[in-house]
C-alpha positions in Angstrom: -25.7 22.3 -40.2 -24.6 18.7 -40.0 -26.8 16.3 -41.9 -27.0 12.5 -41.8 -28.5 12.2 -45.3 -31.8 10.5 -45.9 -32.7 8.0 -48.5 -35.8 10.1 -49.3 -34.6 12.4 -52.2 -33.7 15.9 -51.1 -36.5 16.3 -48.5 -35.9 15.6 -44.9 -37.8 12.8 -43.2 -39.0 12.8 -39.6 -36.0 10.6 -38.8 -33.6 13.0 -40.5 -35.0 15.9 -38.5 -34.5 14.0 -35.2 -31.0 12.9 -36.2 -30.0 16.4 -37.2 -31.4 17.9 -34.0 -29.5 15.3 -31.9 -26.2 15.9 -33.8 -26.6 19.6 -33.3 -27.3 19.0 -29.6 -24.2 16.8 -29.3 -22.0 19.3 -31.1 -23.3 22.2 -28.9 -22.2 20.1 -25.9 -18.7 19.7 -27.4 -19.0 16.0 -28.2 -15.8 15.1 -29.9 -16.8 12.2 -32.1 -20.2 11.4 -33.7 -20.9 8.5 -36.1 -24.2 8.2 -38.0 -24.9 4.7 -39.4 -27.7 3.4 -41.6 -28.4 1.1 -44.5 -29.9 2.5 -47.7 -31.7 0.1 -50.0 -32.7 1.1 -53.5 -35.5 -0.7 -55.3 -37.5 -1.7 -52.3 -41.2 -1.6 -52.1 -42.8 -0.2 -49.0 -46.2 -1.4 -48.0 -47.8 -0.1 -44.8 -51.2 -1.2 -43.4 -53.5 1.6 -42.3 -53.0 2.8 -38.7 -49.7 1.1 -38.3 -46.1 2.1 -38.3 -43.3 0.0 -39.8 -39.9 1.5 -39.5 -38.1 1.9 -42.8 -36.0 4.9 -42.3 -33.8 3.6 -39.5 -30.6 5.4 -38.4 -28.2 5.1 -35.5 -26.1 7.7 -33.8 -23.1 6.6 -31.9 -21.0 9.2 -30.0 -18.1 9.6 -27.6 -18.3 12.3 -25.0 -16.2 12.8 -21.8 -14.7 9.3 -22.0 -18.1 7.6 -22.4 -19.7 6.1 -25.5 -23.4 6.0 -26.4 -25.7 4.7 -29.1 -29.3 5.7 -30.0 -31.7 4.6 -32.6 -33.9 6.9 -34.7 -36.9 5.9 -36.9 -40.3 7.2 -37.9 -42.3 5.1 -35.4 -41.1 5.8 -31.9 -38.5 7.4 -29.6 -35.6 5.3 -28.3 -33.3 6.2 -25.4 -29.6 6.3 -25.7 -27.5 3.7 -23.8 -23.9 3.6 -22.8 -21.7 1.2 -24.8 -18.1 0.2 -24.5 -15.4 2.3 -26.1 -14.0 -0.3 -28.6 -15.7 1.4 -31.6 -14.2 4.8 -30.8 -10.8 3.4 -29.9 -10.8 1.8 -33.3 -11.9 5.0 -35.1 -9.3 7.2 -33.3 -6.6 4.7 -34.0 -7.5 4.2 -37.7 -9.2 7.5 -38.6 -6.7 8.6 -41.3 -6.6 5.1 -42.9 -10.4 5.0 -42.9 -10.5 8.5 -44.3 -8.3 7.5 -47.3 -9.8 4.0 -47.9 -12.5 3.0 -50.3 -13.6 -0.5 -51.1 -12.7 -1.8 -54.6 -15.6 -3.0 -56.7 -16.3 -4.7 -60.0 -18.5 -2.6 -62.3 -21.8 -4.3 -62.7 -25.2 -3.0 -63.6 -27.8 -3.6 -60.9 -31.4 -2.8 -60.5 -31.6 -2.9 -56.7 -28.9 -2.9 -54.0 -28.2 -2.0 -50.4 -25.4 0.3 -49.2 -24.1 0.8 -45.7 -23.6 4.5 -45.0 -21.3 5.7 -42.2 -20.9 9.4 -41.6 -18.3 10.7 -39.1 -18.3 14.1 -37.3 -14.8 14.3 -35.9 -12.9 17.6 -35.9 -13.7 19.4 -39.1 -16.2 18.6 -41.8 -18.1 15.3 -42.0 -16.5 12.3 -43.6 -18.9 10.0 -45.5 -18.1 6.4 -46.3 -20.3 4.1 -48.4 -20.0 0.3 -48.4 -21.7 -1.4 -51.3 -22.8 -4.9 -50.1 -21.7 -6.7 -53.3 -18.1 -5.5 -52.6 -18.0 -7.7 -49.5 -19.4 -10.8 -51.2 -17.2 -13.5 -52.7 -19.4 -13.5 -55.8 -20.8 -10.4 -57.4 -24.4 -10.9 -58.6 -24.8 -14.4 -59.7 -21.6 -16.5 -60.1 -19.1 -13.8 -61.2 -16.1 -13.9 -58.8 -15.5 -10.7 -57.0 -11.7 -10.2 -57.6 -11.5 -7.6 -54.8 -13.2 -9.8 -52.2 -10.1 -10.6 -50.0 -8.8 -7.1 -50.0 -12.2 -5.7 -49.1 -12.8 -8.2 -46.3 -9.5 -7.2 -44.8 -10.1 -3.5 -45.0 -10.5 -1.1 -42.1 -13.8 0.0 -43.5 -15.2 -3.6 -43.3 -13.8 -3.9 -39.8 -15.5 -0.6 -38.8 -18.8 -1.8 -40.3 -18.6 -5.0 -38.4 -17.9 -3.2 -35.1 -20.8 -0.8 -35.6 -23.1 -3.6 -36.6 -22.2 -5.6 -33.4 -23.0 -2.5 -31.3 -26.3 -2.0 -33.2 -27.2 -5.7 -32.6 -26.5 -5.5 -28.9 -28.5 -2.2 -28.7 -31.5 -3.6 -30.5 -31.6 -6.6 -28.1 -31.6 -4.2 -25.1 -34.4 -2.0 -26.5 -36.5 -5.0 -27.4 
């Protein structure tokens, strides 16, 4: 069973269940490429007023099926429809898949008490491919004023380019859904 892993320990959240169901539906329909994108932050405090819903567990599925590309948001508060998007993301993925598969960002070893990581999971062909992009790896300075010696290489990487393309699609989608 494909899984777009949750930030909530080993239990599945409502969002995870919806994402897993959608991935299974897409795979049953012979969808050739599926991407799950989300940001995981460790060390955050969640406050929720009674009788309200604030989305914390937000994930996006992007997929390419029969020469069309789509995006859909999933969270614990409401249902969102998928919309058709351009094919630039999937053209980039198909052109660079093997480079992306082998590439990892370089990082300086620093102890941190809280952080955010961009997680991108691919379902293309065989087993899932998971890539994690630690936000400090793309900053010129790692925590405080320590120069990140891998900054230039990381900024030029295919993984960073992929992250930027996905984030642009997510931004457009979020504007359309309000």
